[in-house]
DSSP file (Angstrom, degrees, kcal/mol; ACC not computed):
  #  RESIDUE AA STRUCTURE BP1 BP2  ACC     N-H-->O    O-->H-N    N-H-->O    O-->H-N    TCO  KAPPA ALPHA  PHI   PSI    X-CA   Y-CA   Z-CA
    1    1 A X              0   0    0      0, 0.0     2,-0.3     0, 0.0     0, 0.0   0.000 360.0 360.0 360.0 132.2    0.0    0.0    0.0
    2    2 A X    >   +     0   0    0      5,-0.0     3,-0.7     4,-0.0     4,-0.1  -0.788 360.0  23.9-128.9 173.1    1.4    3.4   -1.0
    3    3 A X  G >  S-     0   0    0     -2,-0.3     3,-1.3     1,-0.2     4,-0.3  -0.344 119.2 -18.0  73.8-151.5    0.2    7.0   -0.9
    4    4 A X  G >  S+     0   0    0      1,-0.3     3,-1.5     2,-0.2    -1,-0.2   0.795 127.6  68.2 -64.2 -30.7   -2.4    8.3    1.5
    5    5 A X  G <  S+     0   0    0     -3,-0.7    -1,-0.3     1,-0.3    -2,-0.2   0.789  98.8  52.8 -60.2 -26.7   -3.8    4.8    2.3
    6    6 A X  G <  S+     0   0    0     -3,-1.3    -1,-0.3    -4,-0.1     2,-0.2   0.562  89.4 101.8 -86.0  -8.5   -0.5    4.0    4.1
    7    7 A X    <   -     0   0    0     -3,-1.5     2,-0.1    -4,-0.3    -5,-0.0  -0.494  66.6-132.5 -82.3 144.2   -0.6    7.0    6.4
    8    8 A X     >  -     0   0    0     -2,-0.2     4,-2.4     1,-0.1     5,-0.2  -0.333  39.3 -89.9 -81.8 175.2   -1.7    6.9   10.0
    9    9 A X  H  > S+     0   0    0      1,-0.2     4,-2.5     2,-0.2     5,-0.2   0.889 125.3  51.5 -55.3 -46.6   -4.1    9.4   11.4
   10   10 A X  H  > S+     0   0    0      1,-0.2     4,-1.9     2,-0.2    -1,-0.2   0.914 113.0  44.6 -59.8 -44.7   -1.5   11.9   12.5
   11   11 A X  H  > S+     0   0    0      2,-0.2     4,-2.3     1,-0.2    -1,-0.2   0.851 111.4  53.6 -71.0 -33.6    0.1   12.0    9.0
   12   12 A X  H  X S+     0   0    0     -4,-2.4     4,-2.5     2,-0.2    -2,-0.2   0.909 108.6  49.9 -64.6 -41.5   -3.3   12.1    7.3
   13   13 A X  H  X S+     0   0    0     -4,-2.5     4,-2.3     2,-0.2    -2,-0.2   0.900 111.5  48.2 -64.2 -40.1   -4.2   15.2    9.4
   14   14 A X  H  X S+     0   0    0     -4,-1.9     4,-2.4     2,-0.2    -1,-0.2   0.890 111.6  50.2 -66.4 -38.2   -0.9   16.9    8.5
   15   15 A X  H  X S+     0   0    0     -4,-2.3     4,-2.4     2,-0.2    -2,-0.2   0.895 110.4  50.3 -65.1 -39.5   -1.5   16.0    4.8
   16   16 A X  H  X S+     0   0    0     -4,-2.5     4,-2.1     2,-0.2    -2,-0.2   0.915 111.2  48.1 -64.9 -43.2   -5.0   17.5    5.0
   17   17 A X  H  X S+     0   0    0     -4,-2.3     4,-2.2     1,-0.2    -2,-0.2   0.910 111.6  50.6 -62.9 -42.0   -3.6   20.7    6.6
   18   18 A X  H  X S+     0   0    0     -4,-2.4     4,-2.5     1,-0.2    -2,-0.2   0.900 108.3  52.3 -63.1 -40.6   -1.0   20.9    3.9
   19   19 A X  H  X S+     0   0    0     -4,-2.4     4,-2.6     1,-0.2    -1,-0.2   0.898 108.7  50.8 -62.2 -40.2   -3.6   20.5    1.2
   20   20 A X  H  X S+     0   0    0     -4,-2.1     4,-2.3     2,-0.2    -1,-0.2   0.901 110.5  49.1 -64.1 -40.1   -5.6   23.4    2.7
   21   21 A X  H  X S+     0   0    0     -4,-2.2     4,-2.5     2,-0.2    -2,-0.2   0.901 111.5  49.4 -65.1 -40.5   -2.5   25.6    2.8
   22   22 A X  H  X S+     0   0    0     -4,-2.5     4,-2.6     2,-0.2    -2,-0.2   0.908 109.4  51.9 -65.1 -41.3   -1.8   24.7   -0.9
   23   23 A X  H  X S+     0   0    0     -4,-2.6     4,-2.4     1,-0.2    -2,-0.2   0.936 112.2  46.0 -57.8 -46.9   -5.4   25.5   -1.8
   24   24 A X  H  X S+     0   0    0     -4,-2.3     4,-2.5     2,-0.2    -2,-0.2   0.886 111.0  52.5 -66.0 -38.7   -5.1   28.9   -0.1
   25   25 A X  H  X S+     0   0    0     -4,-2.5     4,-2.6     2,-0.2     5,-0.2   0.924 110.4  47.9 -62.4 -43.9   -1.7   29.5   -1.8
   26   26 A X  H  X S+     0   0    0     -4,-2.6     4,-2.7     2,-0.2     5,-0.2   0.929 110.8  51.5 -61.9 -44.4   -3.2   28.8   -5.2
   27   27 A X  H  X S+     0   0    0     -4,-2.4     4,-2.4     1,-0.2    -2,-0.2   0.917 112.4  46.4 -57.7 -44.8   -6.1   31.1   -4.5
   28   28 A X  H  X S+     0   0    0     -4,-2.5     4,-2.6     2,-0.2    -1,-0.2   0.901 112.5  48.6 -66.6 -41.8   -3.8   33.9   -3.5
   29   29 A X  H  X S+     0   0    0     -4,-2.6     4,-2.1     2,-0.2    -2,-0.2   0.894 111.3  50.8 -66.2 -39.0   -1.5   33.4   -6.5
   30   30 A X  H  X S+     0   0    0     -4,-2.7     4,-2.3    -5,-0.2     5,-0.2   0.945 111.4  48.5 -60.3 -47.9   -4.5   33.4   -8.8
   31   31 A X  H  X S+     0   0    0     -4,-2.4     4,-3.0     1,-0.2    -2,-0.2   0.926 110.6  50.2 -60.2 -45.9   -5.8   36.6   -7.3
   32   32 A X  H  X S+     0   0    0     -4,-2.6     4,-2.5     1,-0.2    -1,-0.2   0.884 110.0  50.9 -61.3 -39.1   -2.4   38.3   -7.5
   33   33 A X  H  X S+     0   0    0     -4,-2.1     4,-1.9     2,-0.2    -1,-0.2   0.915 113.2  44.7 -65.2 -42.7   -2.1   37.4  -11.2
   34   34 A X  H  X S+     0   0    0     -4,-2.3     4,-3.1     2,-0.2     5,-0.5   0.909 113.5  50.7 -67.4 -41.7   -5.6   38.7  -12.0
   35   35 A X  H  X S+     0   0    0     -4,-3.0     4,-2.3    -5,-0.2    -2,-0.2   0.914 110.6  49.3 -61.7 -42.7   -4.9   41.9   -9.9
   36   36 A X  H  < S+     0   0    0     -4,-2.5    -1,-0.2    -5,-0.2    -2,-0.2   0.893 118.7  38.9 -63.4 -39.8   -1.6   42.5  -11.8
   37   37 A X  H  < S+     0   0    0     -4,-1.9    -2,-0.2    -5,-0.2    -1,-0.2   0.860 136.5  12.3 -79.5 -36.4   -3.3   42.0  -15.2
   38   38 A X  H  < S-     0   0    0     -4,-3.1     4,-0.4     1,-0.2    -3,-0.2   0.474 105.4-104.3-126.6  -5.1   -6.6   43.8  -14.6
   39   39 A X     X  -     0   0    0     -4,-2.3     4,-2.1    -5,-0.5    -1,-0.2  -0.108  40.1 -71.9  96.7 162.5   -6.5   45.8  -11.3
   40   40 A X  H  > S+     0   0    0      1,-0.2     4,-2.7     2,-0.2     5,-0.2   0.895 124.6  52.7 -62.3 -45.3   -7.8   45.3   -7.8
   41   41 A X  H  > S+     0   0    0      1,-0.2     4,-2.2     2,-0.2    -1,-0.2   0.907 112.2  44.7 -63.4 -41.9  -11.5   46.0   -8.5
   42   42 A X  H  > S+     0   0    0     -4,-0.4     4,-2.4     2,-0.2    -1,-0.2   0.892 112.5  52.4 -68.5 -38.5  -11.7   43.5  -11.4
   43   43 A X  H  X S+     0   0    0     -4,-2.1     4,-2.3     1,-0.2    -2,-0.2   0.913 110.8  47.8 -62.6 -41.8   -9.8   40.9   -9.3
   44   44 A X  H  X S+     0   0    0     -4,-2.7     4,-2.6     2,-0.2    -2,-0.2   0.910 110.3  52.3 -64.5 -42.0  -12.3   41.4   -6.5
   45   45 A X  H  X S+     0   0    0     -4,-2.2     4,-1.8     1,-0.2    -2,-0.2   0.925 113.4  43.0 -60.4 -45.1  -15.2   41.1   -8.8
   46   46 A X  H  X S+     0   0    0     -4,-2.4     4,-2.5     2,-0.2    -1,-0.2   0.856 112.1  54.1 -70.4 -34.6  -13.9   37.8  -10.3
   47   47 A X  H  X S+     0   0    0     -4,-2.3     4,-3.0    -5,-0.2     5,-0.2   0.899 107.2  51.7 -64.4 -40.6  -13.0   36.5   -6.8
   48   48 A X  H  X S+     0   0    0     -4,-2.6     4,-2.1     2,-0.2    -2,-0.2   0.921 111.1  47.9 -60.5 -43.9  -16.6   37.2   -5.6
   49   49 A X  H  X S+     0   0    0     -4,-1.8     4,-1.1     2,-0.2    -2,-0.2   0.929 115.1  43.9 -64.1 -46.3  -18.0   35.3   -8.6
   50   50 A X  H  X S+     0   0    0     -4,-2.5     4,-2.9     1,-0.2     3,-0.4   0.909 113.2  51.4 -65.8 -42.0  -15.6   32.3   -8.0
   51   51 A X  H  X S+     0   0    0     -4,-3.0     4,-2.8     1,-0.2     5,-0.3   0.860 102.2  59.6 -66.7 -35.0  -16.2   32.3   -4.2
   52   52 A X  H  X S+     0   0    0     -4,-2.1     4,-0.7    -5,-0.2    -1,-0.2   0.868 114.2  38.0 -61.6 -33.6  -20.0   32.2   -4.6
   53   53 A X  H  X S+     0   0    0     -4,-1.1     4,-2.0    -3,-0.4    -2,-0.2   0.917 117.5  48.5 -80.4 -47.1  -19.6   29.0   -6.5
   54   54 A X  H  X S+     0   0    0     -4,-2.9     4,-2.9     1,-0.2     5,-0.2   0.926 109.2  51.6 -61.1 -46.4  -16.8   27.4   -4.5
   55   55 A X  H  X S+     0   0    0     -4,-2.8     4,-2.3     1,-0.2    -1,-0.2   0.842 109.2  50.8 -65.0 -32.8  -18.4   28.1   -1.1
   56   56 A X  H  X S+     0   0    0     -4,-0.7     4,-2.5    -5,-0.3    -1,-0.2   0.904 111.4  48.3 -68.3 -41.1  -21.7   26.5   -2.1
   57   57 A X  H  X S+     0   0    0     -4,-2.0     4,-2.3     2,-0.2    -2,-0.2   0.937 112.4  48.7 -62.6 -46.2  -19.8   23.4   -3.4
   58   58 A X  H  X S+     0   0    0     -4,-2.9     4,-2.5     1,-0.2     5,-0.2   0.925 112.2  48.6 -60.2 -45.1  -17.8   23.2   -0.1
   59   59 A X  H  X S+     0   0    0     -4,-2.3     4,-2.9     1,-0.2    -1,-0.2   0.914 110.8  50.4 -63.3 -43.3  -21.0   23.6    2.0
   60   60 A X  H  X S+     0   0    0     -4,-2.5     4,-2.3     1,-0.2    -1,-0.2   0.913 112.2  47.4 -61.5 -42.1  -22.8   20.9    0.0
   61   61 A X  H  X S+     0   0    0     -4,-2.3     4,-2.9     2,-0.2    -2,-0.2   0.909 113.9  46.7 -67.5 -41.4  -19.9   18.4    0.4
   62   62 A X  H  X S+     0   0    0     -4,-2.5     4,-2.5    -5,-0.2     6,-0.2   0.937 112.2  51.1 -63.5 -45.8  -19.6   19.1    4.1
   63   63 A X  H  <>S+     0   0    0     -4,-2.9     5,-2.3    -5,-0.2     4,-0.5   0.911 115.3  42.0 -58.6 -44.5  -23.4   18.8    4.5
   64   64 A X  H ><5S+     0   0    0     -4,-2.3     3,-0.9     3,-0.2    -2,-0.2   0.937 113.8  51.1 -68.4 -47.6  -23.4   15.4    2.7
   65   65 A X  H 3<5S+     0   0    0     -4,-2.9    -2,-0.2     1,-0.3    -1,-0.2   0.873 119.5  36.2 -59.4 -39.2  -20.2   14.1    4.4
   66   66 A X  T 3<5S-     0   0    0     -4,-2.5    -1,-0.3    -5,-0.2    -2,-0.2   0.417 105.9-126.6 -96.3   1.0  -21.5   14.9    7.9
   67   67 A X  T < 5 -     0   0    0     -3,-0.9    -3,-0.2    -4,-0.5     2,-0.2   0.919  40.3-176.8  54.0  48.0  -25.1   14.0    7.0
   68   68 A X      < -     0   0    0     -5,-2.3    -1,-0.2    -6,-0.2    -2,-0.0  -0.518  28.7-104.4 -75.8 144.0  -26.4   17.4    8.3
   69   69 A X    >   -     0   0    0     -2,-0.2     3,-1.0     1,-0.1    -1,-0.1  -0.214  26.4-111.4 -67.7 160.4  -30.2   17.8    8.2
   70   70 A X  T 3  S+     0   0    0      1,-0.3     2,-0.3     2,-0.1    71,-0.3   0.900 115.6  23.0 -59.4 -45.0  -31.9   20.0    5.5
   71   71 A X  T 3  S+     0   0    0     69,-0.1    -1,-0.3     1,-0.1    69,-0.2  -0.566  76.4 148.8-121.5  67.0  -32.9   22.7    8.0
   72   72 A X    X>  -     0   0    0     -3,-1.0     4,-1.3    67,-0.7     3,-0.6   0.497  39.4-155.9 -81.0  -4.5  -30.4   22.1   10.8
   73   73 A X  H 3>  -     0   0    0      1,-0.2     4,-1.7     2,-0.2    -1,-0.2  -0.188  52.6 -26.0  66.3-154.5  -30.3   25.8   11.7
   74   74 A X  H 3> S+     0   0    0      1,-0.2     4,-2.4     2,-0.2    -1,-0.2   0.785 134.3  59.8 -70.0 -29.0  -27.5   27.4   13.5
   75   75 A X  H <> S+     0   0    0     -3,-0.6     4,-1.9     2,-0.2    -1,-0.2   0.927 107.3  46.1 -65.3 -43.6  -26.2   24.2   15.2
   76   76 A X  H  X S+     0   0    0     -4,-1.3     4,-2.6     1,-0.2    -2,-0.2   0.889 111.4  53.0 -64.8 -38.3  -25.7   22.6   11.8
   77   77 A X  H  X S+     0   0    0     -4,-1.7     4,-2.9     2,-0.2     5,-0.2   0.912 106.0  53.2 -63.1 -41.7  -24.0   25.8   10.6
   78   78 A X  H  X S+     0   0    0     -4,-2.4     4,-1.6     1,-0.2    -1,-0.2   0.926 111.5  45.8 -58.7 -45.3  -21.6   25.7   13.6
   79   79 A X  H  X S+     0   0    0     -4,-1.9     4,-0.5     1,-0.2    -1,-0.2   0.925 113.5  49.4 -63.2 -44.9  -20.6   22.1   12.7
   80   80 A X  H >< S+     0   0    0     -4,-2.6     3,-1.3     1,-0.2    -2,-0.2   0.904 108.3  52.5 -63.4 -42.4  -20.2   23.0    9.0
   81   81 A X  H >< S+     0   0    0     -4,-2.9     3,-1.1     1,-0.3     6,-0.2   0.856 105.6  55.6 -62.2 -34.4  -18.0   26.0    9.8
   82   82 A X  H 3< S+     0   0    0     -4,-1.6    -1,-0.3     1,-0.2    -2,-0.2   0.630 107.5  51.4 -71.2 -12.7  -15.8   23.8   11.9
   83   83 A X  T << S+     0   0    0     -3,-1.3    -1,-0.2    -4,-0.5    -2,-0.2   0.217  83.3 112.6-111.8  13.2  -15.3   21.5    8.9
   84   84 A X  S X> S-     0   0    0     -3,-1.1     3,-0.6    -4,-0.1     4,-0.5  -0.413  80.4-111.5 -78.3 161.0  -14.3   24.1    6.3
   85   85 A X  H >> S+     0   0    0      1,-0.2     3,-1.6     2,-0.2     4,-0.6   0.893 118.0  61.2 -57.4 -39.5  -10.8   24.1    4.8
   86   86 A X  H >> S+     0   0    0      1,-0.3     4,-2.4     2,-0.2     3,-1.3   0.849  92.8  64.7 -56.2 -34.9  -10.2   27.4    6.6
   87   87 A X  H <4 S+     0   0    0     -3,-0.6    -1,-0.3     1,-0.3    -2,-0.2   0.741  97.1  57.1 -64.5 -21.9  -10.7   25.7    9.9
   88   88 A X  H << S+     0   0    0     -3,-1.6    -1,-0.3    -4,-0.5    -2,-0.2   0.744 121.9  22.4 -76.7 -23.8   -7.6   23.6    9.3
   89   89 A X  H << S+     0   0    0     -3,-1.3     2,-0.4    -4,-0.6    -2,-0.2   0.517 114.4  61.4-127.3  -8.7   -5.3   26.6    8.9
   90   90 A X  S  < S-     0   0    0     -4,-2.4     2,-0.5    -5,-0.2    18,-0.2  -0.940  76.0-123.6-121.3 145.0   -6.9   29.7   10.6
   91   91 A X  E     +A  107   0A   0     16,-0.7    16,-2.3    -2,-0.4    15,-1.4  -0.774  43.9 166.6 -86.5 125.9   -7.7   30.1   14.2
   92   92 A X  E     -A  105   0A   0     -2,-0.5     2,-0.4    13,-0.2    13,-0.2  -0.890  27.1-141.1-136.1 164.2  -11.4   30.9   14.6
   93   93 A X  E     -A  104   0A   0     11,-2.6    11,-2.5    -2,-0.3     2,-0.4  -0.977   7.4-165.4-129.1 146.2  -14.1   31.1   17.2
   94   94 A X  E     -A  103   0A   0     -2,-0.4     2,-0.6     9,-0.2     9,-0.2  -0.991   3.2-173.3-130.6 122.2  -17.7   30.1   17.1
   95   95 A X  E     -A  102   0A   0      7,-2.7     7,-2.8    -2,-0.4     2,-0.7  -0.950   7.9-162.1-119.6 111.1  -20.2   31.2   19.8
   96   96 A X  E     +A  101   0A   0     -2,-0.6     5,-0.2     5,-0.2     2,-0.2  -0.834  14.9 174.8 -97.4 118.1  -23.6   29.7   19.5
   97   97 A X        -     0   0    0      3,-3.2   -23,-0.1    -2,-0.7    -2,-0.0  -0.500  48.2 -88.3-108.6-178.3  -26.3   31.5   21.4
   98   98 A X  S    S+     0   0    0      1,-0.2     3,-0.1    -2,-0.2    -1,-0.0   0.912 122.4  13.5 -58.4 -44.6  -30.1   30.9   21.5
   99   99 A X  S    S+     0   0    0      1,-0.1    68,-0.5    67,-0.0     2,-0.3   0.317 126.9  35.3-120.7   7.3  -30.9   33.1   18.5
  100  100 A X  E     - B   0 166A   0     66,-0.2    -3,-3.2     2,-0.0     2,-0.5  -0.994  56.4-140.9-156.8 159.8  -27.5   33.8   16.8
  101  101 A X  E     -AB  96 165A   0     64,-2.4    64,-2.8    -2,-0.3     2,-0.6  -0.996  16.7-156.5-123.2 126.6  -24.2   32.4   15.9
  102  102 A X  E     -AB  95 164A   0     -7,-2.8    -7,-2.7    -2,-0.5     2,-0.5  -0.919  11.3-172.6-105.1 123.4  -21.1   34.6   16.2
  103  103 A X  E     -AB  94 163A   0     60,-2.8    60,-2.9    -2,-0.6     2,-0.4  -0.963   3.9-178.9-118.2 128.7  -18.2   33.6   14.0
  104  104 A X  E     -AB  93 162A   0    -11,-2.5   -11,-2.6    -2,-0.5     2,-1.0  -0.992  26.3-142.1-131.8 135.5  -14.8   35.3   14.2
  105  105 A X  E     +AB  92 161A   0     56,-2.8    55,-3.3    -2,-0.4    56,-0.9  -0.832  24.1 178.2 -91.1 103.1  -11.6   34.7   12.3
  106  106 A X  E    S+     0   0A   0    -15,-1.4     2,-0.4    -2,-1.0   -14,-0.2   0.921  71.4  19.7 -76.8 -45.4   -9.1   35.3   15.1
  107  107 A X  E    S-A   91   0A   0    -16,-2.3   -16,-0.7    -3,-0.2     2,-0.5  -0.996  71.4-168.2-125.8 131.3   -6.0   34.5   13.0
  108  108 A X     >  -     0   0    0     -2,-0.4     4,-2.8   -18,-0.2     5,-0.2  -0.978  16.5-152.1-124.1 122.1   -6.1   34.7    9.2
  109  109 A X  H  > S+     0   0    0     -2,-0.5     4,-2.2     1,-0.2     5,-0.2   0.874  97.9  52.1 -60.0 -38.7   -3.2   33.3    7.1
  110  110 A X  H  > S+     0   0    0      2,-0.2     4,-1.9     1,-0.2    -1,-0.2   0.955 114.3  41.0 -63.8 -49.9   -3.9   35.8    4.3
  111  111 A X  H  > S+     0   0    0      1,-0.2     4,-2.4     2,-0.2    -2,-0.2   0.875 113.6  53.6 -68.9 -36.6   -3.9   38.8    6.5
  112  112 A X  H  X S+     0   0    0     -4,-2.8     4,-2.4     2,-0.2    -1,-0.2   0.904 108.4  50.3 -63.8 -40.8   -0.9   37.6    8.5
  113  113 A X  H  X S+     0   0    0     -4,-2.2     4,-1.5    -5,-0.2    -1,-0.2   0.909 111.1  48.6 -63.8 -41.7    1.1   37.1    5.3
  114  114 A X  H  <>S+     0   0    0     -4,-1.9     5,-3.0     2,-0.2     4,-0.3   0.899 110.4  51.6 -65.0 -40.3    0.3   40.7    4.2
  115  115 A X  H ><5S+     0   0    0     -4,-2.4     3,-1.7     1,-0.2    -2,-0.2   0.930 107.3  52.6 -60.6 -45.7    1.2   42.1    7.6
  116  116 A X  H 3<5S+     0   0    0     -4,-2.4    -1,-0.2     1,-0.3    -2,-0.2   0.835 110.3  48.9 -59.5 -32.7    4.6   40.3    7.4
  117  117 A X  T 3<5S-     0   0    0     -4,-1.5    -1,-0.3    -5,-0.2    -2,-0.2   0.417 117.3-113.5 -87.5   1.1    5.2   41.9    4.0
  118  118 A X  T < 5S+     0   0    0     -3,-1.7     2,-0.2    -4,-0.3    -3,-0.2   0.721  70.3 140.7  74.4  21.0    4.2   45.4    5.3
  119  119 A X      < -     0   0    0     -5,-3.0    -1,-0.2    -6,-0.2     3,-0.1  -0.599  56.8-102.4 -94.3 156.2    1.1   45.4    3.1
  120  120 A X        -     0   0    0     -2,-0.2    -1,-0.1     1,-0.1     3,-0.1  -0.294  55.4 -75.8 -68.9 163.4   -2.3   46.8    4.1
  121  121 A X        -     0   0    0      1,-0.1     2,-0.3    31,-0.1    -1,-0.1  -0.278  52.2-105.5 -58.4 143.5   -5.0   44.4    5.0
  122  122 A X        -     0   0    0     -3,-0.1     2,-2.0     1,-0.1    29,-0.1  -0.597  29.0-126.9 -71.3 128.2   -6.6   42.6    2.1
  123  123 A X        +     0   0    0     -2,-0.3     3,-0.4     1,-0.2     4,-0.2  -0.492  51.7 151.1 -80.1  77.8  -10.1   44.2    1.5
  124  124 A X     >  +     0   0    0     -2,-2.0     4,-3.1     1,-0.2     5,-0.2   0.345  32.9 103.7 -94.6   6.3  -12.0   40.9    1.7
  125  125 A X  H  > S+     0   0    0     26,-2.2     4,-2.6     1,-0.2     5,-0.2   0.908  81.2  49.0 -58.3 -46.2  -15.4   42.2    3.0
  126  126 A X  H  > S+     0   0    0     -3,-0.4     4,-1.3     1,-0.2    -1,-0.2   0.894 116.2  43.7 -63.4 -38.6  -17.2   42.0   -0.3
  127  127 A X  H  > S+     0   0    0     -4,-0.2     4,-3.0     2,-0.2    -1,-0.2   0.906 112.9  53.2 -69.7 -41.9  -16.0   38.5   -1.0
  128  128 A X  H  X S+     0   0    0     -4,-3.1     4,-2.9     1,-0.2     5,-0.4   0.877 104.0  55.0 -61.8 -39.9  -16.7   37.5    2.6
  129  129 A X  H  X S+     0   0    0     -4,-2.6     4,-1.8    -5,-0.2    -1,-0.2   0.936 114.6  40.1 -59.4 -46.0  -20.3   38.7    2.5
  130  130 A X  H  X S+     0   0    0     -4,-1.3     4,-2.7    -5,-0.2     5,-0.3   0.928 115.6  52.4 -67.1 -45.9  -20.9   36.5   -0.6
  131  131 A X  H  X S+     0   0    0     -4,-3.0     4,-2.1     1,-0.2    -2,-0.2   0.943 115.6  37.4 -57.0 -53.9  -18.9   33.6    0.8
  132  132 A X  H  X S+     0   0    0     -4,-2.9     4,-2.2     2,-0.2    -1,-0.2   0.842 116.4  52.7 -74.0 -32.5  -20.6   33.4    4.2
  133  133 A X  H  X S+     0   0    0     -4,-1.8     4,-2.2    -5,-0.4    -2,-0.2   0.950 114.2  41.8 -64.5 -48.7  -24.1   34.1    2.8
  134  134 A X  H  X S+     0   0    0     -4,-2.7     4,-1.5     2,-0.2    -2,-0.2   0.869 114.7  51.1 -69.2 -36.8  -23.9   31.4    0.1
  135  135 A X  H  X S+     0   0    0     -4,-2.1     4,-1.7    -5,-0.3     3,-0.3   0.954 113.4  44.5 -62.6 -49.9  -22.3   28.9    2.6
  136  136 A X  H  X S+     0   0    0     -4,-2.2     4,-2.9     1,-0.2     7,-0.3   0.878 107.9  58.9 -63.2 -38.5  -25.0   29.4    5.2
  137  137 A X  H  < S+     0   0    0     -4,-2.2    -1,-0.2     1,-0.2    -2,-0.2   0.859 105.8  48.6 -61.7 -36.6  -27.8   29.3    2.5
  138  138 A X  H  < S+     0   0    0     -4,-1.5     3,-0.2    -3,-0.3    -1,-0.2   0.900 112.2  48.3 -69.9 -40.3  -26.7   25.8    1.5
  139  139 A X  H  < S-     0   0    0     -4,-1.7   -67,-0.7     1,-0.3     2,-0.2   0.928 141.4 -13.3 -66.1 -44.4  -26.6   24.6    5.1
  140  140 A X    ><  -     0   0    0     -4,-2.9     3,-2.3   -69,-0.2    -1,-0.3  -0.800  59.3-146.9-159.8 114.2  -30.0   26.1    5.9
  141  141 A X  T 3  S+     0   0    0      1,-0.3    -4,-0.1   -71,-0.3    -3,-0.1   0.631  96.7  66.2 -62.2 -12.2  -31.8   28.6    3.5
  142  142 A X  T 3  S+     0   0    0     -6,-0.1    26,-3.1    -5,-0.1     2,-0.3   0.594  78.7 104.3 -82.6 -10.2  -33.4   30.3    6.5
  143  143 A X  E <   -C  167   0A   0     -3,-2.3     2,-0.3    -7,-0.3    24,-0.2  -0.546  52.1-166.6 -79.6 133.8  -30.0   31.5    7.8
  144  144 A X  E     -C  166   0A   0     22,-3.1    22,-2.3    -2,-0.3     2,-0.4  -0.868   6.1-148.7-115.1 152.8  -29.1   35.2    7.3
  145  145 A X  E     -C  165   0A   0     -2,-0.3     2,-0.4    20,-0.2    20,-0.2  -0.938  11.3-173.5-126.4 145.4  -25.7   36.7    7.7
  146  146 A X  E     -C  164   0A   0     18,-2.2    18,-3.2    -2,-0.4     2,-0.4  -0.999  26.7-123.2-134.9 136.3  -24.5   40.1    8.8
  147  147 A X  E     -C  163   0A   0     -2,-0.4    16,-0.3    16,-0.2     3,-0.1  -0.670  20.0-174.9 -79.7 127.2  -20.9   41.4    8.8
  148  148 A X  E    S-     0   0A   0     14,-2.8     2,-0.3    -2,-0.4    15,-0.2   0.900  73.2 -29.9 -81.8 -51.0  -19.7   42.6   12.2
  149  149 A X  E     +C  162   0A   0     13,-1.2    13,-2.6     4,-0.1    -1,-0.3  -0.910  66.4 160.6-166.3 142.5  -16.4   43.8   10.8
  150  150 A X    >   -     0   0    0     -2,-0.3     3,-2.8    11,-0.2    11,-0.2  -0.925  46.9 -52.4-163.2 138.7  -14.1   42.8    7.9
  151  151 A X  T 3  S+     0   0    0      9,-0.4   -26,-2.2     1,-0.4   -27,-0.1  -0.281 122.3  41.1 -53.6 134.0  -11.3   44.6    6.1
  152  152 A X  T 3  S+     0   0    0    -29,-0.2    -1,-0.4   -28,-0.2     3,-0.1  -0.948 105.5  87.9 -89.7   8.9  -11.4   47.3    4.8
  153  153 A X  S <  S-     0   0    0     -3,-2.8    -1,-0.1     1,-0.1    -4,-0.1  -0.278 101.6 -83.8 -58.3 154.5  -13.3   48.1    8.0
  154  154 A X        -     0   0    0      1,-0.1     2,-0.5    -3,-0.1    -1,-0.1  -0.397  54.0-112.8 -57.8 139.2  -11.2   49.1   10.9
  155  155 A X        -     0   0    0     -3,-0.1     2,-0.1    -6,-0.1     5,-0.1  -0.636  17.9-134.3 -83.8 123.3   -9.9   46.0   12.6
  156  156 A X    >   -     0   0    0     -2,-0.5     3,-0.9     3,-0.2    -7,-0.0  -0.488  28.1-117.4 -64.7 148.2  -11.1   45.2   16.1
  157  157 A X  T 3  S+     0   0    0      1,-0.2    -1,-0.1    -2,-0.1    -2,-0.0   0.845 107.2  49.9 -59.1 -36.3   -8.1   44.2   18.2
  158  158 A X  T 3  S+     0   0    0      1,-0.1     2,-0.3     2,-0.0    -1,-0.2   0.579 115.5  20.1 -89.3  -9.4   -9.3   40.6   18.9
  159  159 A X    <   -     0   0    0     -3,-0.9   -53,-0.2     1,-0.1    -3,-0.2  -0.990  54.7-137.3-154.5 162.2  -10.2   39.4   15.3
  160  160 A X  S    S+     0   0    0    -55,-3.3    -9,-0.4     1,-0.3     2,-0.3   0.883  91.4   0.2 -85.7 -46.6   -9.8   39.9   11.6
  161  161 A X  E     -B  105   0A   0    -56,-0.9   -56,-2.8   -11,-0.2    -1,-0.3  -0.991  64.0-163.8-143.2 153.2  -13.3   39.5   10.6
  162  162 A X  E     -BC 104 149A   0    -13,-2.6   -14,-2.8    -2,-0.3   -13,-1.2  -0.995   2.6-168.8-140.6 145.0  -16.6   38.7   12.3
  163  163 A X  E     -BC 103 147A   0    -60,-2.9   -60,-2.8    -2,-0.3     2,-0.5  -0.990  10.9-150.9-137.4 139.3  -20.0   37.5   11.2
  164  164 A X  E     -BC 102 146A   0    -18,-3.2   -18,-2.2    -2,-0.4     2,-0.4  -0.955  14.2-166.5-112.6 124.1  -23.4   37.2   12.9
  165  165 A X  E     +BC 101 145A   0    -64,-2.8   -64,-2.4    -2,-0.5     2,-0.3  -0.919   9.4 176.5-111.1 135.4  -25.7   34.5   11.7
  166  166 A X  E     -BC 100 144A   0    -22,-2.3   -22,-3.1    -2,-0.4     2,-0.6  -0.930  32.1-114.9-132.9 158.6  -29.4   34.4   12.6
  167  167 A X  E     - C   0 143A   0    -68,-0.5   -24,-0.2    -2,-0.3     2,-0.1  -0.856  35.4-120.2 -96.3 119.6  -32.3   32.2   11.7
  168  168 A X        -     0   0    0    -26,-3.1     2,-0.2    -2,-0.6     3,-0.1  -0.346  29.6-125.1 -59.3 130.4  -35.0   34.1    9.7
  169  169 A X        -     0   0    0      1,-0.1    -1,-0.1    -2,-0.1    -3,-0.0  -0.562  26.5-105.2 -79.3 140.0  -38.2   34.0   11.6
  170  170 A X              0   0    0     -2,-0.2    -1,-0.1     1,-0.1   -28,-0.0  -0.317 360.0 360.0 -62.6 148.2  -41.3   32.6    9.8
  171  171 A X              0   0    0     -3,-0.1    -1,-0.1     0, 0.0    -2,-0.0   0.444 360.0 360.0 -95.1 360.0  -43.8   35.3    8.7
């Protein structure tokens, strides 16, 4: 037996984390190439379009893999968020309350890399709004999302971006 089948749990987890880092590196390199060729606004527009599709695919696969219910509400969303590729490589917090879920990206590899290079924060709010809205919608179409803060907003000291999810009340 060769390849991944031969790996023990610890090595499989490290391989999975490495794959998530490679995915993020490819995403960043793609974005930089588009930005260089067409400018920041066009790169953001195309990133929004790609992310709206990718995040729905990721949510559907997580939902299927974990057998999450069709309308699992905020509890299902909490589980799904913990199983995203980002969760392997970024430090995040999830606070589930009675009527809302607060999600915060405490450490972000993208923003940390930009900080190390002396660059301003990546203005990811427009992409994030689409990303988290579409992800949540696949998990449960009743879930709504609101941005607490995300670059280019001023950064709260304790997190890079924050999102509030609520369950739409029946009319």
